C-alpha positions, 0 to 999 in steps of 0.5 A: 028726158030720160035722166037729170043730165046737162041734155035736153031733148023734145020729142022729135028732137036731138038732144042738146048738151047745155053745158057745150052751149055755155049753159052751165054758167047760168042759174035761177032761183026758186023760193024754197023751205029747207029744214024749216028755213025759208029762203031761196034754192039756186039752179043750174041751168038745167033744173038741178038744185045745186044750192040754197040761202036764206036770203036773196042777197046771200044767193045773188052772192054765191052766184057771182062768186062762182062765176054764174049769171042770174038768169029769170025764167018766165 
């Protein structure tokens, strides 16, 4: 991946525009510490951090308020 855009490509594959597939509506959470505060960073499907919340409930509310759906990563 050459940049942090919404395109994904693997070796030998054609680039896929994640937003055109509807993945701009998906988000996931990661535990994080920002400015000494523990909480959850909110990431778009392409991995870009788009927000931070001090609690999981607040993070989930932010995702839903912005019309996104939470996905679980394994």
